[in-house]
C-alpha positions as CSV (number, residue, x, y, z in Angstrom):
1,M,4.7,206.2,102.1
2,K,7.9,206.0,100.0
3,S,9.3,207.0,102.9
4,A,8.5,204.0,105.4
5,K,9.7,201.8,102.1
6,S,13.3,203.5,102.1
7,I,13.2,203.2,106.0
8,L,12.3,199.2,105.9
9,I,15.0,198.5,102.9
10,V,17.7,200.3,105.1
11,A,16.7,198.3,108.0
12,V,17.0,195.0,106.3
13,V,20.1,195.8,104.9
14,V,21.7,196.3,108.1
15,F,20.5,193.1,109.7
16,A,21.6,191.3,107.1
17,G,24.9,192.8,107.4
18,L,25.3,192.3,110.8
19,S,24.3,188.8,110.6
20,L,27.2,187.9,108.2
21,S,29.7,189.7,110.6
22,A,28.9,187.6,113.4
23,P,30.3,184.1,112.5
24,S,33.8,185.6,111.7
25,A,34.1,187.2,114.5
26,E,33.5,184.6,116.3
27,R,36.3,182.7,114.6
28,D,38.6,185.4,115.1
29,D,38.1,184.9,118.7
30,S,38.8,181.4,119.0
31,T,41.8,179.9,120.2
32,P,43.7,177.2,117.2
33,V,43.8,173.6,118.7
34,R,46.7,171.5,117.9
35,V,45.6,168.1,117.9
36,T,48.8,165.6,117.7
37,P,47.9,162.2,115.9
38,P,47.9,159.1,117.6
39,R,51.8,157.1,117.7
40,P,51.9,153.5,117.1
41,P,52.1,151.4,119.9
42,S,55.7,150.5,119.0
43,L,57.0,153.9,119.7
44,P,57.4,155.9,123.4
45,A,55.2,158.4,124.4
46,P,56.2,161.6,123.7
47,V,57.8,164.1,127.0
48,I,54.8,166.7,127.4
49,G,56.3,170.0,125.9
50,E,58.3,168.0,123.0
51,E,57.3,167.8,119.5
52,A,56.5,164.4,118.8
53,P,58.7,162.8,116.0
54,A,57.4,161.7,112.9
55,P,56.1,158.2,112.4
56,R,58.6,155.6,110.7
57,P,57.8,153.8,107.1
58,A,56.8,151.1,107.5
59,T,59.2,148.2,106.3
60,R,58.2,146.4,103.1
61,P,58.9,142.6,103.6
62,V,61.8,141.8,101.3
63,R,61.4,139.0,98.8
64,V,63.8,136.5,98.8
65,T,64.2,134.7,95.3
66,T,66.3,131.6,94.7
67,A,67.7,131.0,91.2
68,R,67.7,127.3,90.2
69,T,70.5,126.2,88.0
70,K,70.5,123.5,85.8
71,S,73.3,121.2,85.4
72,R,74.7,120.3,82.7
73,T,76.4,117.5,81.5
74,T,79.1,117.6,78.7
75,P,78.4,115.3,75.9
76,T,80.6,112.7,75.6
77,R,82.7,113.0,72.2
78,P,82.4,109.7,70.1
79,D,86.3,109.6,69.6
80,I,87.6,110.1,73.0
81,V,87.6,106.6,74.7
82,R,88.7,106.5,78.1
83,R,91.2,103.5,78.7
84,R,91.7,101.6,82.1
85,P,95.3,100.9,83.1
86,P,96.1,97.0,82.3
87,E,95.6,94.8,84.7
88,D,98.2,93.3,86.6
89,P,98.9,89.6,85.3
90,H,100.6,88.8,88.5
91,K,98.1,90.3,90.9
92,E,97.3,86.4,92.0
93,S,100.8,85.0,91.7
94,V,102.9,84.7,94.8
95,I,107.0,85.3,95.1
96,L,109.4,82.9,97.1
97,L,112.7,84.2,98.6
98,E,115.5,82.3,99.8
99,A,118.8,84.1,101.4
100,F,121.4,81.6,103.2
101,M,125.0,82.8,103.9
102,V,127.8,80.6,103.2
103,E,131.0,81.0,104.9
104,V,134.0,79.8,103.1
105,R,137.7,79.1,103.6
106,L,140.1,81.3,101.0
107,S,142.4,78.9,100.5
108,A,139.4,76.7,98.8
109,L,138.5,80.1,96.4
110,H,141.9,80.0,95.7
111,S,142.1,76.6,94.7
112,L,139.2,77.3,91.8
113,G,141.4,80.0,90.5
114,V,139.0,82.7,92.4
115,P,140.8,85.4,93.9
116,Q,140.5,87.4,97.1
117,I,137.4,89.8,97.0
118,S,138.2,93.0,95.3
119,Q,141.1,91.7,93.5
120,G,142.1,90.8,90.2
121,D,139.7,91.0,86.9
122,D,137.3,87.8,88.1
123,F,134.8,87.7,90.2
124,V,133.2,85.5,92.9
125,T,129.5,84.3,92.1
126,A,126.9,82.2,92.9
127,D,128.2,79.1,91.0
128,H,131.5,79.0,92.4
129,I,130.0,79.1,96.1
130,I,127.5,76.1,95.1
131,K,130.3,74.4,93.7
132,L,132.2,74.2,96.6
133,M,129.4,73.4,99.0
134,K,128.5,70.4,96.8
135,T,132.5,69.2,96.1
136,T,134.5,70.0,99.1
137,D,133.9,70.9,103.0
138,A,135.0,74.0,102.6
139,A,132.3,75.9,102.3
140,A,128.9,75.7,105.0
141,V,125.7,77.3,105.2
142,T,125.8,79.4,108.9
143,G,122.0,80.9,108.3
144,G,119.3,81.6,106.3
145,A,115.4,82.5,105.8
146,K,112.7,82.2,103.9
147,L,109.9,84.7,102.5
148,A,106.6,84.0,100.7
149,L,105.4,87.6,99.2
150,A,102.3,88.6,97.1
151,Q,102.8,90.8,94.0
152,A,104.1,94.3,95.1
153,N,104.0,93.6,98.8
154,K,106.2,93.6,102.0
155,A,107.0,90.6,104.0
156,S,109.5,89.9,106.6
157,T,110.5,86.9,109.2
158,K,112.6,86.8,112.2
159,T,114.4,83.8,114.7
160,T,115.9,84.7,118.0
161,T,118.1,83.1,120.0
162,R,118.8,83.8,123.7
163,K,122.5,82.9,124.2
164,A,124.8,83.3,127.2
165,I,128.2,84.7,127.3
166,Y,130.7,84.9,130.1
167,T,131.9,88.3,130.8
168,D,135.1,88.0,133.6
169,P,137.6,84.6,133.9
170,P,135.9,81.4,135.7
171,N,136.7,82.3,139.0
172,N,135.0,85.3,139.4
173,A,132.7,84.6,136.4
174,K,129.6,86.9,135.1
175,T,126.6,85.7,132.8
176,E,125.0,88.0,130.5
177,Y,122.3,86.5,128.0
178,I,122.1,88.1,124.7
179,N,119.6,87.9,121.9
180,V,121.2,86.6,118.3
181,G,119.3,85.0,115.3
182,T,118.4,86.2,111.6
183,S,115.9,88.3,110.4
184,F,114.7,88.9,106.7
185,T,113.1,91.6,105.4
186,A,111.6,92.3,101.6
187,I,109.4,94.1,98.9
188,A,109.2,92.2,95.8
189,E,107.4,92.8,92.5
190,I,107.8,91.0,89.2
191,R,108.5,92.9,86.0
192,K,108.8,91.3,82.5
193,E,109.0,87.9,84.1
194,K,111.9,89.2,86.6
195,V,111.7,89.6,90.2
196,S,112.7,93.3,91.1
197,A,113.5,93.2,95.1
198,E,114.3,95.3,97.9
199,L,115.7,93.1,100.5
200,E,117.3,93.5,104.3
201,F,119.2,90.2,105.7
202,K,120.6,90.7,109.4
203,Y,122.4,87.9,111.2
204,S,124.2,87.6,114.8
205,D,125.7,84.8,116.8
206,I,128.3,84.2,119.3
207,V,131.4,82.3,118.2
208,N,133.0,80.8,121.6
209,D,137.0,81.0,121.5
210,K,139.2,78.1,122.0
211,N,140.7,79.3,124.9
212,A,138.2,78.7,127.4
213,H,139.1,81.8,129.7
214,A,138.6,83.9,126.5
215,V,135.4,86.1,126.2
216,P,133.3,85.0,123.0
217,Q,132.9,86.7,120.2
218,T,129.7,88.6,118.4
219,I,129.3,88.4,115.1
220,E,127.2,90.9,113.2
221,R,126.5,90.5,108.9
222,N,124.0,93.0,107.9
223,W,123.2,93.4,103.6
224,T,121.0,95.8,102.1
225,S,120.5,95.5,98.6
226,S,117.9,96.4,95.5
227,I,118.5,93.6,93.1
228,C,116.9,92.5,89.8
229,L,116.6,88.1,90.2
230,K,115.9,85.9,87.4
231,P,113.9,83.2,88.5
232,G,115.1,79.9,89.7
233,E,118.7,81.4,89.5
234,P,120.7,81.6,92.8
235,T,122.3,85.2,92.8
236,L,125.1,86.6,94.6
237,V,124.0,90.0,96.9
238,G,126.6,90.5,99.1
239,A,130.0,89.1,100.9
240,T,132.3,90.0,103.9
241,Q,135.6,89.1,104.1
242,D,137.9,88.1,106.9
243,K,141.8,87.3,107.3
244,D,141.2,83.2,106.9
245,S,137.5,83.1,105.4
246,A,134.7,85.1,103.2
247,T,131.0,84.9,104.1
248,F,128.6,85.5,101.2
249,L,124.6,86.1,100.6
250,I,123.0,84.1,97.9
251,V,119.7,84.7,97.1
252,T,117.2,82.8,95.2
253,A,113.6,84.0,93.5
254,N,110.6,81.5,92.2
255,I,107.4,82.7,91.2
256,K,104.2,80.3,92.0
257,E,101.4,81.4,89.9
């Protein structure tokens, strides 16, 4: 009886050992299978036989922040006062300029005791020229021009005449025409009740010789000057002198408020 129980116990132990060893054997005989994880659609499919690259980590969106700056206004100090430039009292004024040329015989100047230009200690003035114009026929106006200017502005005027000259004797005369006349340009400004001006005066003309066969001569007079004028007072600006006569440029300024 005891032997039968012993045989039964041994059989149970052997059966249990066989049942435990069967799964491990199956696991040893099975071939391991490598499973490739699915790739994201953006990556190309790997080539068969090559190892698939690792997926790239997802890029996080960059957050852009805008810094707001507050404008600061510097407070105005009570002791600082901004001064505006003073208003020009003559901005509505009109400056009137008159320039005229006077030709004077030198003998008439000598009669007044005025020496020739650039000689002696005395100087010819506008008063001398005006006196000769009023008392004798030794002085005559040969040209002139007038201008009206706004304060600190520029103005100009020009008069032109077309004249004919003969270049050859009368038997074989050739006629040429040239333009002669007067031009006057100035920039003027009122300063301390006086007129400061920069002016340019040009004059040209043709003089016929007493000899009918002689070719006419062209005369040109040019003056450029910067001068300070007292309103209402004629001022001698420039002069040129020939053998028997002298030509003077006199300018007068007036202010019209």
